[in-house]
N, C-alpha and C positions, 0 to 999 in steps of 0.2 A: 330816666327809666321809670316806667310805671309799675307799681306793685298792686297785686290783687289781694284784697282782704277777704278772707273766708270766715264763716261763722258756724258754730255747731260742734258736736262731738266728732272727732276724727276716729274712724274705725281703723285700728292697726293691730298687729300681733302683740301679744302680751309677753312681757318678761317677768317670770314668776319664780319664787323660791318657796318651797314647802319644807318645813322641818317639824319634827315631832318625836314623841317618845317611841320606844321600841314596840313593834307589834301593833301599832295603831292603824296600819293599813295605808301607808304612804304610796307603795308601789301600785296597789289596787286603785287608788285615787288617780294616780298618774295615767294608768292604762285606759281611763275613761275620757281623757282629753281627745280633741279632734285628731285622728290619724296619727297616733303617737309612734315614734321609733326611739328605742332606748339605746343610749351608749352606757352599757352596764359596767362601769368601772369596778364596782364592788362585787359583781357576780351574784346579786341578790334577787334577780328576777327570773332565775332559771325555772322556778316552779309556776310561772305565769305564762299564759299564752299571749305573748306580745312580740312585736317585731323588734329586731335588734340589729345593730351594726356590730362588727367584731369587737370583742372586749380588748381595750388597749392595755398594754402592760408597761408602757413607759410614757413620759410626759409629752414629748414631741409627737408620738403616735396619737395621743388623745387630741392634741391641737389639730393634727392633720385630719382626723376623722370629723371633727366639728366643721372645719373648713370645707371638707368634701360634702357634708350634709347640706350646706348652704346651696349646693347645686343640684339637689335632688328634689324635683317638684312634687313627688308623691308623699313627702313628709309634711304633715300638718302641724305636728308638735315634736320638737326634739327634746327628749328627756335625758338629763344627766343624773345618773344614779351611782354614787352620791358625790356631793361637793367635798366631803371630808376624805373620801377615797381618792378623788382627783388631787386634793391638796397633798396627800401622801406621795403621789407620783411626782408632784412638783418639788417637794422636799428632797426626794431621792435625786432628782435631776440637779437641783442646786448644789447638793453635797458632792455630786460627781464632778460637776463643772468646776466648782471652787476648790475641790480636793480637800474638803473638810470632813472631819469625823462626826461633827454634830453642828446643828444650825446655830449654836451659840459660840462657835469658834471665832466668829468675826469680832466678838466683844461688843459691849455697850448697846446691845439690841440691834446691831447692824444686820445680823443674819436674818432677822425677821423682816427687816426692810427690804433686803434682797429678795426674800421669799414672796413678799407682797407684790413687788414689782413684776416678778415672773408670773405669779398667779393672775395678775391683771390681764395677761395675754389670753387667758381662757375666756374672760369676760369680753374682751375685744373680739375674739373669734365668735362668741355667741351673738354679739351685736351684728355680725355679718349674716348669721342665720336669720335673725329678726328682720334684717334689711331685705332678705329674700322672701319675705311674706310668710314666715313660719313663727308659731308660738315657741317659746323656750320655757321649760320647767326644770328647775334645778332642785333635786331632792337632797336633804341633809338630815343628819341626826341632831338630836338636841342634848344639851348638857345643862346642869344646874351650876351656877357660879355665884359666889358671894359678891354682892354689889353694895357700894357705899357712896351716897351722895356727898360731895365735898362740903356742902353748906348745911348738912343735917347731921344729927346725932344718930348713931346706930347703923347697923348693916342688915341686909336681908338677902334671901336667896331668890334668884330669878332664872328663868329658862332662856338660853341663848343658843345660837348656832354653834355646833361643835367644830369650830375652826380656830386657827391661830389668831391672836389678838389683832393683827394688822390685816388679816385676810377677811375676817367676818365683816368689818365695816365696808369693805369694797363690795361685797355681795349685797348687803343691805341697801347701799346707795344705788347699785346698778339696777335692781329689780323695781318693777311697778307694783308688784304684789308680793308681800311677805306674809305667809300664812303659818300659824302655829297650830298643830294638831295634838290633842290630848284627850284623855278620858275625863268625864265629869260625873261625879257621884251625886245623886239626888239625896238631899237631907231634909229632915223636918225637926221641929222643936218639940220635945216631949214635955210631959207635965212638970218636970223638974227644971225646965228652962234650958236643958242641954240639947245640942243638935246631934242627931243620929242618922246614919245611913238608912235609906228606906228600900234599897234594892240594887238592881244592876247598874252598870256604868253606861253612859252614853258617850259616843265618840263625837267630839265637837272640834270646830276650828275657829280661830280668832284672827281678826284682820285689823285690830287697833292696838296700839302700844299701851301697855300698862306697866305697873311696877313689877308684875309677876312674869312678864314675857315680852320679847320683841315681836312686833308685827306692824304692818302698815299696808295701806292700799290706796291707789289712785283711781279706783273704779267705782267708788260709791257703794261699796258692799257694807252689810251690817257688821257691827263689831263682833258678833258671835253668831255662828251658824252650825247646823248639823254637818258633820264631816262627810260630805258626799259631793260628787261633782255637780249634781243638780243644783246645789246651793249657789254656784257661781256660773253655771253653764251659759246663761244669757249674756254674760260679760266677756266671754272668750270667743274670739273669731273662729269660725269653722272654715274648713277648706274642702275642695272637691278634688281628690287626688286623681292623678292620671290612671293609676291602677292601685289595688290594695298593697299596702306597704309590705305585708308579710310575703305576698307573692313575689314582690320585687326582691326581697332578701333571698328567697329560695332560688328564683330564676336567674338573678343577676349578681350573685354573690361575688364572683370573680371580678366583674367590672368595678364593683364598689371597692374591693381591696386594691385593684390597680390604681383607681383614682386616689385612694388614700396614700398609697406609696408615692405617687407622683407629687402630691402636696407635701408629704414628709420630706422628700428630696429638696423641694423648693425651700422649706423651712430651714433645712440644714445649710443650703447654699446661701441663704440670707443671713446666716449667723444668728439663729434664733436662740442661742444660748444666753445665759445670764450675762449681762454687761459686766465686764471685769472692773471692779473697783478695789483698789489696794487698801486693805485694812490698815489703820494707823500704826499698829505694832510692826507690821512689815515695812512700812514706809520709814519708821524710826530706825529699824535695823539697817536698812540700805543706806540711810543717811550717816549712821555711825561708821559703817564700813567705808564709805567715801571719805569721811573726815579722818579716819585712821589709816587710810590707804590699804585696806584689807580686801583682798579679792575673795570670790566665792570658794575657790579651791582651798585657800588657807583656812577659811572658817569651817569648811566641811572636814578638813584634816583634823582640826582641833576637836570638833564634835565627835568624829569617829575614833579619836585616840583613846577615849575612855570606854571602859567596859560597862555593861548593864545600862546602856542608854538606848532609846528607841530608834536611833538613826545611825547609819554607817557613813563611811567616807563617800560612798557612791550616791547617797541620798541628796537630791537637789534641795536647795534652800526653800524652794517653792512648795515642797512637800512637808515642811515643818509645820506642826500645829501652832495655832495662835498662842495656846497656853505655854508650849515649850519656848516659843520666842519671847513671850512676856516674862515668864517666871524663871527661865534659865538664862537665856542669852542676854536679854536687856538688864535683868536684875543683877547679873554678875559680869557685866561687860569688861570692866578693868582687869579682872582676873583672867578672862578669856583672851584679852589682848596680850597679857603677859605670857600666857601659855603659847600663843602663836609666835611671839618674838623669841621665846626660848626653845622653840621647835620641839614641843612634846613634853615640856616639864609638867610634872604632876602637882596639882594643887588640891589639897584635901577639901578646901572650902568651895570648890567648883562642883556643883551637883550633877553635871553631865558626864 
């Protein structure tokens, strides 16, 4: 088989993420990209004259809209506003599917691993949009976090994406362009040698990683630029839409919703929920039940026999929290076995 070697810069859609401080103008910047259509998860673009898809209120609905957008040729740039609002929908979805009260219920950081695995499905769906010849711009908020190099003394503050610790690296690895937007105050040195502010603030964006913030670019951009689309416009592929995106939203709103609903049904049929992984505490409980030949009905009777506990005899074991399993059932297992054998005997040292 013969392979053809090509040379030169390949022009293709851009995968970008923009994060910045509050009020710096992230939505205004996004609105200037080629033929943008927003999926406004945060409902923060309502005061802007931009084209929008319906606001998603649950995780699978968001994924369905992104997949539907891949088939809409009039979109030049799909804007996700914001990544942290999308992550909140993902957290809610994971908690619902896993029947957890909090993301840490899985123990040992496993909840954040499940969250990152599910959040990765959003990036996979966005890759489908890019493959359909559209730019993707993900907007996110910024947060200051304490950072410490393992091989150096001291710690310092730096700006990062306002995402969970295992989701932020996924976004940074996924994008071609990670931009940080902030205000920059001009200073000058006075006669005493001290630096003082000289006037107003300039809006700037940064495309190179420093100790103060995360940023990167594969497009050959300057490290520092004015925060305006014109600074990067020549690097962003434009498109020629079939019709204005805003007109499409107004004239064909129902077909868009219908397509989204169809994709949503496909996601549910494919079992797009979080992959079920048994936490170690639950696995240990089931193993002890097997070793002592205790069935679920017996354990539920023992749990429900005591007052002032969070669960009744009708509560399935699968609905017990990881904390309850670990700190109550596993920690006092022998006493619980005795309670079961004596059919309701009361033990003061059993906290359930």
